[in-house]
C-alpha positions in Angstrom: 17.7 4.9 -7.8 16.7 1.7 -9.6 15.5 -1.7 -8.5 19.1 -3.0 -8.3 20.2 0.3 -6.6 22.7 0.7 -9.5 21.8 4.2 -10.6 22.5 7.6 -9.1 19.4 9.1 -7.5 20.5 12.5 -8.6 20.3 11.5 -12.2 16.6 10.6 -12.1 14.3 12.9 -14.1 12.1 14.1 -11.3 9.6 17.0 -11.1 8.0 18.1 -7.9 4.9 20.3 -8.2 3.1 22.0 -5.3 -0.7 22.5 -5.6 -3.2 24.3 -3.4 -4.9 22.1 -0.7 -7.8 20.3 -2.2 -6.6 20.4 -5.8 -5.9 17.0 -7.4 -3.4 15.7 -9.9 -4.8 16.4 -13.4 -4.9 13.8 -16.1 -3.1 16.2 -18.5 -0.2 16.3 -16.1 -0.1 12.5 -16.0 0.0 12.4 -19.8 2.7 15.0 -20.1 5.0 13.3 -17.5 4.7 10.0 -19.4 5.1 11.6 -22.8 8.1 13.7 -21.8 9.7 10.9 -19.7 10.0 12.2 -16.2 8.9 11.1 -12.7 6.4 13.4 -11.1 5.5 14.1 -7.4 2.6 16.4 -6.6 2.5 17.9 -3.1 0.2 20.2 -1.1 0.3 22.2 2.2 3.8 23.5 1.9 5.1 20.1 0.6 3.9 18.3 3.7 1.3 16.2 1.9 1.8 13.8 -1.1 -1.3 13.9 -3.2 -0.1 12.4 -6.5 2.7 10.5 -8.2 3.8 9.3 -11.6 6.8 7.0 -12.3 8.5 6.2 -15.6 11.1 4.0 -14.0 9.0 2.0 -11.5 10.4 3.9 -8.4 8.8 6.5 -6.1 11.1 8.1 -3.6 9.1 10.3 -1.3 11.1 13.2 -0.1 11.9 14.1 3.5 9.4 16.6 4.8 6.3 14.7 3.6 4.1 14.0 6.6 0.8 12.8 5.1 0.3 10.4 2.1 -3.2 11.1 0.9 -5.8 8.6 -0.3 -5.3 9.0 -4.0 -1.6 9.7 -4.0 -0.9 6.5 -6.0 -4.1 6.4 -8.1 -1.8 6.2 -11.2 0.5 3.8 -9.4 0.0 0.6 -11.3 3.6 0.7 -12.6 5.2 1.4 -9.2 7.6 -1.5 -8.2 9.6 0.3 -5.5 8.4 2.7 -2.8 10.8 4.6 -0.5 9.2 6.2 2.6 11.1 8.8 4.6 11.4 9.3 8.3 8.9 12.2 8.3 5.8 10.3 7.2 3.3 9.9 10.0 0.1 9.2 8.1 -0.8 7.0 5.2 -4.5 7.2 4.5 -6.4 3.9 4.0 -6.7 3.2 0.3 -3.7 5.2 -0.7 -1.9 2.0 -1.9 -4.8 0.3 -3.6 -3.3 0.6 -7.2 0.1 -0.7 -6.2 -0.5 -4.1 -7.8 3.1 -4.6 -8.9 4.9 -3.4 -5.8 7.9 -5.5 -5.2 9.9 -3.5 -2.6 8.9 -1.1 0.2 11.6 0.6 2.3 10.9 2.7 5.3 13.6 5.0 6.8 14.9 3.4 10.1 14.1 6.7 12.0 10.4 6.6 11.0 8.4 6.4 14.2 5.0 5.5 12.5 5.7 2.7 10.0 7.9 -0.4 9.6 8.4 -3.1 6.9 8.7 -6.7 8.0 8.9 -9.6 5.5 7.9 -7.3 2.7 4.8 -6.0 4.5 4.2 -2.4 5.5 2.8 -2.2 9.1 2.1 0.6 11.5 5.0 0.8 13.9 2.8 -0.5 16.8 1.9 -3.5 14.7 -1.9 -2.9 14.9 -2.4 -2.2 11.2 -1.5 -3.9 7.9 -1.1 -1.2 5.3 0.3 -3.0 2.2 2.0 -6.3 1.3 4.5 -6.5 -1.5 3.8 -8.8 -4.4 6.1 -11.6 -3.0 5.9 -10.9 0.7 7.0 -13.5 3.3 4.4 -13.9 5.9 3.4 -16.6 8.4 0.5 -16.0 10.7 -0.6 -12.4 11.3 0.6 -11.0 14.6 -2.0 -11.3 17.4 -1.8 -7.5 17.9 -3.2 -6.6 14.5 -6.5 -4.8 14.6 -6.9 -3.5 11.0 -6.2 -5.0 7.6 -6.4 -2.1 5.2 -8.4 -2.0 2.0 -6.5 -3.9 -0.8 -3.6 -4.6 1.7 -2.8 -8.0 0.1 -4.1 -7.2 -3.4 -2.1 -9.0 -6.0 0.2 -10.8 -3.5 1.4 -14.1 -5.1 3.0 -15.8 -2.1 0.2 -16.0 0.5 -1.7 -19.3 0.8 -3.0 -20.0 4.3 -4.0 -17.2 6.6 -5.4 -17.2 10.2 -7.0 -13.9 11.0 -6.5 -13.4 14.8 -9.1 -12.5 17.3 -7.6 -9.0 17.6 -8.7 -7.9 14.1 -11.8 -5.7 14.1 -11.7 -4.4 10.5 -10.9 -6.1 7.2 -11.0 -3.5 4.4 -12.6 -3.7 1.0 -10.7 -5.9 -1.5 -8.2 -6.9 1.2 -7.2 -10.1 -0.5 -8.3 -9.3 -4.1 -6.4 -11.1 -6.9 -4.1 -12.8 -4.4 -2.9 -16.4 -4.3 -4.7 -17.2 -1.1 -6.0 -20.8 -0.8 -7.4 -20.9 2.8 -8.4 -18.4 5.3 -9.8 -18.8 8.8 -11.3 -16.0 10.8 -10.9 -16.4 14.6 -12.3 -12.9 15.3 -15.9 -11.7 15.6 -16.4 -9.4 12.6 -20.1 -8.7 12.0 -19.6 -8.0 8.2 -17.2 -8.6 5.3 -16.8 -5.7 3.0 -17.0 -5.6 -0.8 -14.6 -7.7 -2.8 -12.5 -9.1 0.1 -11.9 -12.3 -2.0 -12.5 -10.9 -5.5 -10.7 -12.8 -8.3 -9.0 -15.2 -5.8 -8.8 -18.1 -8.2 -7.0 -20.4 -5.9 -9.4 -20.0 -2.9 -10.8 -23.3 -1.7 -11.7 -22.8 1.9 -13.1 -19.9 4.0 -13.9 -20.3 7.7 -16.2 -17.4 8.4 -16.2 -15.6 11.8 -18.7 -16.3 14.5 -21.4 -13.7 14.6 -21.1 -12.8 10.9 -24.3 -10.9 9.9 -23.6 -9.5 6.5 -21.4 -10.3 3.5 
């Protein structure tokens, strides 16, 4: 596929490599994929886990049958602009998406029972977790049922300005708003700490209302 859905998926140059559990994507494999011009997916545990990916066309289409997306699956994902998640994925480890700085489009199969995309933001299906926002997501206030904002969830987002963090949130991950366009943020919850780099490189930030009971930044 392509960003305008104008190309035939079958014509993409895609290699899928299975590795033993615990083995990681090697830098040599990354270099070879880019040099020879093909997309690469690396899986483990009988192709049920995605552990690595390389794209030369900006698109990652995760195949049906993948259940888990591991933490470093997109460590070489700075060029990924489109991510397609199948119905079978049940787990996305926190931090898996931290390098997706240029992500513009996320699609989740409608039959997926664990994740959903609303306004360009990937949530858990029960709406308790923010996993990843696209670069130009459309978001008003966070839903009152959100409990967790993943590490780097809004990293690089260029459309957020004023955010109210509801009382339901108990965890805001490292670098959650890094390099975003955020201007104002108000915490209505009772976090006792803010993790590393939550507002790193937020050049437009002018106001932060810290949560009551904050003990450590």
